[in-house]
C-alpha positions, 0 to 999 in steps of 0.5 A: 093350137100352137107348139108351147115348147118354144119357149123351153127350147129357147132356154134349153140353148142357153148356158146359165151364164147367159141366162144370168145375163138376160134382162129381168123382162126376158127372165119374167116373160120365160118365166110367164111362159114356162108356168102357163106350159107347165100347168097345161101339161098338168092339166092334159096329163090328167085328162089323158089318165081321165080316158085311160081310166074311162077305157081300163078301170073296169078291166083293171079294177076286174082283175084286183077282185079276181086276184083278191085285192081292192088296190094295187098294181094290175097288168094285162094287154090291150091292142099290142099294149101292156097295161101296168094299171096301178091303184095306190093306196092312201090310207088316212088316219083320225089323229084322235083316235090315234092318240086314243090307240097308243095311250091304250098300247101305253097302258096294256104296258106295250112300248108304242114304239113297236108299232107306230112311228111317232113324230112330234111336230111344232108349228112355228107359229106357235114356236114363235109364241112361246115365253123365251123359257119355253123356247129355250128347253126345246131350242137345242132340237130344233134345226132350221133349214130353208128351202129353194128360194123363189122369185116372182116378177111383176112389170110396174107400169107406173113409170115413177115407181121406181123405187123399191119398197124399203128404199127409205131404209137405206141411207140412214145414219144409226 
């Protein structure tokens, strides 16, 4: 297997101002290579974790049982290595049953917020489809934030495809 991090070293040697000036073809090449490295690293990391689980999982589970727990972290030593084996909890709740439980709390005269966090979510697709009056009601509670911009580069193979898809909008008189 060839060493992939050459592109990482290449990028690491450049200042941001130098990266900004690189041709799109170079940025595209580097992006593809870094994406491939990232995917491979994720795959390899998973394989290594599986190998460690195959080798150490039974011992870790036995120590959890002795400690009277099904999940959590246990530490032990093997072949001169201190192993920290964590089996995190990932609880999932049935949303309909949670709604029913919250309603039961209200009927008992309890404030559900003393027991559970209540969060109302609004689908953006539904929001944009609402009638203006409903949208106006929720507008004061809405803040629009954006994520990080993401760019993808794909080289155009046909030489006559140099026109951007929105170029027809330019030059028109309003």
